[in-house]
C-alpha positions, 0 to 999 in steps of 0.5 A: 380798805378805808378808799372802799369803804368810801366807795361803799357808803355812799351806796348804803345812804342813798339805800336808806333814805330811797328806803325811808322816802318810800315808806312815807309815800306808802303811809301818805297814798294809805292816809291819803285813800282812808281805807284802813281805820285808825288803828290799822293806820297806826299800826302800819306806821309803827311797823313800815317805820320798824322796819326802815329804821331796822334795816337802815341799821345794818347797813349803816352801821360798819360793823360787820359785812355779813350782817350788811350785806343781809340788811342790803338784801332786805333793803331790797327786798322791803324796798320791792315791797312797798312798790308793790304795795304802790302800785296798789294803792295809785290803782285803788286812786284811779279807781276812785277817783271815775265813780260818782254821778255820771251826768250824762247817759248815752243815746245809740241811733241806726239809720235803717233801710230795706236790706234791697234797696241801693242807698249804702251812706247817709249822703244816698239818703239826702233830698229823701224821707226818713220815719222816726218817733215823734220828737218829744225828747232831747235825744232824738231833737239832738238827733235830729238835729245831729243827720240835718248837718250833714242832709237835706231830708223831710221826717215823718214822725210815727207815735208808736213803734209799731206804726213806725215799722210798719210804715218802713215796711210799706216803703212810705217813707225811704229811711227809717231812725230808731234809738238802738234799745228801740229796734232790739224791742222790733227784733224780739217782737218780731224775730222777721222783722231782722231780714227785711233792713240794713244798718247805713249809719249809727251814731251816738248822742249824749244826753244829760240826766239828773243825780237822784242818789238819795245819801246817807252815811253807808257805814251806820244806816240801811240802805237799798241799791239798785242793780241795773243790767242792760242788756248789750256789751259795750259802754255802760252808758249807753240805754237799753232794756234791763234785763236784770232789776235787783234792789239789793237791801243793806243793814251794816249794823245786823249785817243782812242783806235782801236780794230783792230781784224784779222779773224783767216784764213786770207790767207796771207803770213807766213814773214819768210817762204814768202809763202801763209798760214792762219793767225793762222799757223802763231802763231806755228811757234811762236808770231813772226812770226804772228807779222812779219806777220800782219807788213806785211799785214797792212802796220804798226810797231807792237811795243808791243804783249800780248798773253793768253789762254783759261785758260788765259780768263776765269782767269782773268774774274772769278777774275774781278768778271766777265763781261758787255759784248755787243752781238749784236745778241741773242743765243746759243753757242754750249757748251749750254750758252745763250746769248741776243742782248745786254748786257749779264754779264759773268763769265769766263766760259760765257766769253770762249763760247763766243769768240769762238763760231763761229756755231750759226752766219750767218757770222761765223768768222766775228762774232766770231771776233766782239764778241772777241773785245766786250771781250777787250773792257768788260774787259777794261771797267771793269779793269779801274773801280774803282770795281778793288780795291775789286778784285786787290789782285785775279786779280794779282793772276789769271793774272800770269802767265795768259799771255806772254808779252813784255811789260816791267816792267818799261813800266806796271809801268809808265801807271798804274802812268799814268791812275792815275793821269789822270784817261783818259775817253778812247774811244774805237772803234772796225774794223774788217777785212773782205775777201772772203770764199774760198779753198787753199792749206797751207804753214803749211799743203800743201798737201790739200787743207783748208777753207781760206779768201781771204782778202778784200784789201779794209778792209785792207787799211781801217783798216791801213788808221785808226790805222794811224789816231789813231797813229797820231792824 
């Protein structure tokens, strides 16, 4: 019997030491992440130390084989639980490390040739001519240098997209260099153009951006977040038109959230260009342009931004296990999805179709921005519900690379800590800016009138007033 005890005891000692080490690692990671309020962390420390001590006592005290067997099972289950918690913690740390200001934006360029031409690859354009917008931005200048490394060409520049497109179709040059968001504008305004060209070369340029953060203590001071939803799939760093434009105003003291939606075609003055354009086109020049333009329009200060795209919404909704979104109307989207008046359970693809649809409504884009605000509210409600625990790791995986924000890790952890500590019930309000349908020239397109929405100043003033009420209440 003595020999048997000598063989068994080292295992129990190892089990007890393993529990102690894993407990310390678990607590150390919680401290490092710093999302638990002080009282919660203290209670957690006491509980984990008590459990470790109790289970160690059961397996190390040699009185009673039954007690030791129970202690062994409980110890193993306890270790498994702590390992799962550590996995959650490591996923959280990996996610939080990626937050904060991203100091570049990505411009994606294409080389077009006429569809019936003999040119099939970039090398075929050597010793020919390429049309482009004037090289007056860092991105275009870098794009030109990129091409000149591989081919020798003559660049013929135009001062607006309309002229560039017409000269391309008239064969004034062989190929056309264009940033993809600009190309999307042409395709939207001229549906026949898509059939006139083929893309023979694509490349990307990273352009430095400035940090425009207006930092505050988001657990104690009110703040505004600009939410930009770009009209692309794939990388969120890509510049693109901003189809979703919202200001989310948060007051952590009164637990109020105001979602202000601005139509994509709002006719605004671009901050850095001092020229009229659609709000959606501001995104082409970077999120800092959209922020500055909206600050001028609403006479407010925007502290932070979040930038997402189509892929982001699909992944986030799927990771949450779907969301329940409210629709004012019963309708069938152009994608074939059906929605009823009232709350609808939607998955990722159905959620995307919901926020993109406008042709099914007489109000067009006005209803779309209302639906986008409803989707934001649905996401907030699901993300702050207890069910988030079940989907936590999948949500972090979905968020990884799905958005860009200048909220720092410290900002996020402080806000989570406040949410855990107070568990506030947020009061969410939605308002939208409105305007008059019109047709006018835009800075980004030039030469051709496009559909725009002239701002209704009364709704603009109302939004400014409501935002300031939430900020100052």
